[in-house]
N, C-alpha and C positions, 0 to 999 in steps of 0.2 A: 118894258117890252124888250128885254135884253136879247132874247133869242130871235125874235122877229127882226130887230134892228141888225143883228149879225148877218142874217140871210140877205136883207136888203142891201147892206154894205158890201157883202160879197158880190152881189149882182152889180152894184155901182162900180166896184173895182174891175170887174170883168168888162163892163162897158167903157171904162177908161183905159183899157188895154193893159192893165196890171196883172191880168190872169188870162191864160190861153183857153181856147175852146175846149180842148180835151180835159184840162183841169176842171173847168167850170162844169162840164157835162158829167164828170165823175164825182166831184166834191160837193156840188150843190145838192143833188138828191140825197147823198149820204148824210150831209149835215141836216137837211130837212127831216129825214127819218129819225136821226138821233135826237133832234130837238122838238119833234112834233107834239108830244104830250105837254111839254112846257109851253109851247106856242099856243096850244088850245086854251090853256089856262090864262095866258096873257091876253089873247083876243082871238076867239074862234073864227070870226068872219075874216080877219086879216090873214090868219093861217090858211084858211081855205082858198082865198083869192090868190095867195102866193102859189099854192099847189096848182090851182086851175090855170093860172096865167103863165107861170114860169116853168113848171114841170110838164103839165099836160099839153099846153099850147106852144111851149118853147122847146124844152129839151127832148121830149118825145117826138116832136115834129122833126127835129134834127136827126134823130135816129132813123126815122122813116124816109125822109127826103134827102138826107146827106147834103145840106146846104153848104155853100161856101162860107168861110169864116166871116166874111163881111155881111152876107145875107143873114147868117145866124145871129150875129151881133145886132143887126138892125131889127130882127124879129124880137129878140129879147128886149131891146131898147123900147120898142113899141109897147110891149106888155108891162115893162117896168113903169113907163110913163102912165099907162092906164091905172096901175095900182096906186101910184102917187096921186093921181086925180081923184080916185075913189076915196083915198085916205083924207084928202082935203075936204071933200063934200060930206064925208061920213059914210060908213058902211051901211048897206042895205037896210 
């Protein structure tokens, strides 16, 4: 799951403060789009939950609500943790 791990690691680096909000908001969707077909082959459910949680409920919300950096990071953290919990329990 090389491509899925790449995006999850990118999110982890963002949460650790190694990447800024603007970079994450621009780079993450770009990387997701570039890797999407490969991610679907790796694990369709995982790829879809990444899109739903980190892009739809995360980055798109940032564009709509213009959250502070801290609030945006907290929102992404919440969705990241949810994905990791689902990963442990097994996908749908």
